[in-house]
N, C-alpha and C positions, 0 to 999 in steps of 0.2 A: 504493499500500500504506499509506504513512504516514498519509494522511488518514483511513483506516479505523480507526486505532488511537486509543485514549483519550489524553488529554493526559498522563496520568501515565506510560504506557508511552512515549510519544514523548519525554518528558524523558530517559528512561534510554537510548533507542536511536537517536534521530534524529542523523544525522551521525557516528555512532559505530560503524561496521562494524569487524570485526577487521582489524588492520593487514595488508595484502595481502602483505607481505614475510615478516613473522614470526608472524602470527596473534595478536598481542597484543590482549587484550580492551580494555585501556585506551588511550585516544588518546595516541599519542606526542607528546612535547614536542620539536618541531623548532625548534631555537634558531638554525639557520644563517640569517645575515643575507642571503646570496646563494646562488644555486644554479648549479652548473656546467652548461655547455652542451657538447654534442658538437662543435659548430661554430656558425658565425653563425646565430643564430635557431633553432638545432636543439636543442630542449630535451629533457631526460630525461623530463620530464613536462609539467606546466603552469606550473611555478614558476621564476621568474627572480630575484626580489628581494623580501624579506620585507616591505618597505613597500607593495609592490603586492598580494602575496598570500602566505599562509603556511599550510601544512597544518593546523596546530593551530588557527589562527584560522578557517579554512574550517569545520572540524568544529564550533566553537562557533557560528559564524554560521548554520550549517544548523540546529543544535539550537534556538537562540534563535528563528529565524524559524518553525520548526515550532511552537514554544511559544505563539506569538501568532498562529497560523493565517495566517501570512504566507508569501509567496513569497520575499521578500529580507530578509536581515538583515545589518546593517553594524555592526561593533564598533568601539569607540573607547577611547582611553586613560583616559577618565574620563567622567562624566555631563556635566561642563562642556564637554568636548571634543565630545560629541555635539551639545549645544545650539549651540555655535559653528558646527558644521557646518550646522545648519538655518538659522542666521542668514546663513550664507554663500551660501545659495541666492538672497538677495534683496539689492537694491542701493538707491541713493538714490531717494526718492519712495515706496518700498513702504510700505504700511500694514499693521500686525499688531494684531489684537485679541487682547487677553491677559486671562485671568482675574485679577482683582485679588488673589485669595487664592492665592498661589503660593509656591514655594520661593524663599527670598530670594536664592539664587544666580542664578536666572533674572532677577529684578529687577535685580540688580547688573550682569549682562552687558548687558541691554537698556539700562540707564540710563548706564553708563560706557563701553560699546563700540558696541552697535548703532545707538543714536540719534546720539551725537556723531561717531562714526568712519565709519559706514556710511550715515548719512543715512536711516535707517529710522524711521518714525513708529510709536509703540506707543501704543495707547489701552487702558487697564485699565478693566474693566467687571465688574459683578456678574453672573456667569454663572448665578446661581440664578434670575434674571428674564429669561426668553427675549425679551421685548419690548425690554428694554434692549440685549441683544446685537444683535437684529434692527436696531435703529435705529443701531447703531455702524458698520455697513458703509458703506464709500465705494466709488468706482470704483477706488481704489488698493489696497483691501484684498486681500491675498493668502493670509492665514493667520490661522486662529482657534486660539489656543493655550489648552488646557484642562489642568487637573490635578484628578484626582478619584480617591480622596478627597484633599483638599487638605491641605497642610502649613502650619501645625500644627493648624488648626481642624476638620479632618475633614469640611469641607462636601462635599456631593454634588452634582455637575453631571450632568444628564441628557444623557448622550453622544449618544443616538439622536436626541433632539429638536434639540439644537444642530447636529449634524452635518447634518441636513436643512436647516436655516436657512442654514448656511454654503454648502451646495452650491447652493441656490437663488440665492445670490450669487456663484456661480462661485469659491468660496473653498475652500482646503484646510483639513483639521482635523488637529491634532496633539494627542495626549493623553499627558501624563506619567503612566505607569502604575506608577511606582516603589513607591508605597505598597501598591497592590493586588496586584501581581505577576501573571504570566500565569495562575497557579493560581486567583486570585479573580475575574479580570476580563480580557476580550478586547476591547479598544475597536475594532479593525478590524471584528470581527463586528457591531458596533453602528454601523457608518458612518463612523468615523475613517479617515483616509488614512494617517496616520503614528502610530507608538507609540514613545515615548522611555522609556528605563530608565536609572537609575543601577544598574548591575550590582553596584556596591560593596555595595549594601544586601542585600535578601533573596535574590537569585539567587546571588550569591557566598556570602552566608549566614554566613561565619565570621569577617568582620572582617579578611580577609587579602588582599583583592583591591581594586584600584582600576581600575574599567572603567565604560564606558557603552555603550549600544547603541540602534539604531533599526531598526524593522521596518516594512515596507510591502508592498503588492501592486502599487504602481504602478511599472512598469519604468523609466520615464523619470526619476522621482524617485530610484529606487534608483541609476541610472547616475550622476546628478549628485551625489549624497551620497557614492557610493563614490569618485568622482574627488576630491572635497574630502577624504575620508578619506586618500587616497594623496598628493595634491599638498601638503597642509598638514602631513603627517607626524603624523596624529592616531591612529595605530594602537596597540593594546595590544600588551603583551609575550606571547609564546607561553606563558609560564608562567602569566600571569594567565588566558589563555584556557582552559588546562588546568584551573586551579583552579575556574573558573566552569563548565566542563562537569561536573566532579565535583560542584559545588553544585546543578546541575539534577537529578542522580540522586535527591537526597533533598528537592527542593523542595516537592513535594506533602505529604510527611510532616511536614516542618517547618512549612508553612503551616497544616496542620490543627491542630498544637499551638499555634502562635502565636495562631491565631484563637480557639481554646478558651480559652487562658489570658487573652487580652485581653478576651474577653467576661466571664470570671469577675472580672477586675480591675475592669472597667467597673461591674459590679453592686456590687462591694464598695465602690468609691469613690462611687457614686451614693447610698449610704445612710449615708456617713460624716459625722459632724457637723463635721469640720474641712475638708470639701470643698464649695466654693460650687457648682460646676458640672462636669459631665463631658461630654466630647466623644467619642462613639464611635457610628459609623453602625449598629452592631448592636443598639443600644438602642432599644426601641419609641418612647421619646420623643424620639429625634432627629428633627429637623424634615423630614429627607429620607429617612427610613428606608424607605419604600415604594419610592422610586427606587433606593436602595441594594440592596434585595432583588431588584428587577427586573434589575439589570444586574451584581450580583456573586454569586459562588457562596458565599463566606464573606466576613467583614468585616475580615480581616487583623489585624495584631498591634499597631497603634498606638492609644494612648489618651492624650488630652490632658485636663488638668483645671485648674481654678482652686483653688488652696489658699487657705484663710482666712488672710490676712495680706499682707505685701508682700515686697520683695526679701530682707530679713533672715530672713523666714519660709522662703523658698525655700533660702537658704544653709544654715540649720539642717537643713532636710529632707534635702538632698542630701549634706550631711556625715554624717548619721546613716545613710544607706543602707549595707547591708553586702553584699547580693547584687547589686543594681543598680549599674552603673558609670555615673559622670557623664562622658558622652562626647558630642561633636558629630557624631553619627551615628545610625544606626538599622539594623534588619534583621538583627542578628546572633543567633546561638543564645543569647548571653548577654543578659540583661535590661539595658536602658539607660535612663537618665534624661537628659534634656537641657533646657536653658533657652533658648527661642527668642529672647528679647529680646537675649541676648548671644552666641548661637550661630548658628542657621540664618538668622535674620531680623535680624541686627545691622545689615546695610546698608540696611534699609528704614526710612525716616524715622519718628520716633516718632509724629507725628500720624497717619500712614497705619497703623502698627501698631495704635494704639489704635482706630482706626475699624474695623479688621478684628477686633478682640477679642483681639489679641496683647498681653497686659497683663504687668505686672510680677510677677503672681502666677500666670502660666500655666506649667505644667510638661508636657513631652511625655514620655510613656513608650513605649519600644519593648519590649513585653513578650516576653521570651525563652521558651525551651522547657524551663526548669527545672520542678521540682515546683510545682504551683500553691499548695500549702499554704505552702511556703517563700517563694514570690513575695509572697503576701498578708501573711504574718507580717512580712516585711521592710518592706513598705509601711506596715503598721499601726504598727510601732514608730517608724519615721521620722516619720510623721505626729504621733504623740504628742510626740516630742522637738522637732519644729519650732516647738512653742508655748513652749519654754523658752529658757534662756540658750545662747549659742554655746559657752561653755566652752573 
């Protein structure tokens, strides 16, 4: 029945049947750490200990899996915890090919943990060039790590093309789908094996949740990942799961507005004399716009741009903002401005940041769902003030 429903309807109903005891429409928050047994291994239901399984978490995982057209969903206490679980699948000598244009936190985990502590070898490549990717495979390569749209340059990787290349080399593919969300893009349907999300961002949607999640249709992978979730204690709280279920119910409505507003902001910035360059896959002049149109339903709510000036110009700009909040995050109902060089990508060496185009005058906007006229007016006045004194 579930697969016959539209995505929007599944967000609202999957895993969310009325409570069988009370008929409550909203998923109950089951905070119990442990569950009583009638006798040795004689359970009241299927629950024994919340680190192993919990009814509220099960409801979220069912909804999340459905949103990504997956059979299995596994929830974690953060996006970083989910990343750690994936790296936990591999040991010394394993080779991972990773997109060079990725979230700085992934780079930090690989550089400071996976490589020195686990003995995993990571090669960073330009995933916009399929031949470069093809030539990076070795006999030890087990995973191709993609992020599209990328953070913060909004580059677009062809998921279908690179998934075929990876599978020809007996390699799995994971796609970080945080920026796109399940509403805008479904990587499993394009050939990926695993999908990663920071639920903290768009799915939670209100800046009041810290969670991550992984979706897959591979039963063996799901079994291994769920074991790591349990044995490493990477599980989220029942309350965060409840908030994320609630977030799913409005995800499609919010993403429609996020995308509409972001497109308007991108057009505004693209013609502004104080802006050097705009990064947004929904613009026709984006170098991978055609690929974005092929694999995305809408283009989500993130816009990055180069402001004319340097660090002091950025400082003046963010201090002048009134509606936008200066925050090291994204995906909230509220509009957010962030500064990648000291926030999301601070751990990335300067030489690499500059090569990727993450410069001192790059600003990343997470465009919220406020009135678009107010959003643009705020950006307009802040751009004007960015050229003056700090005051």
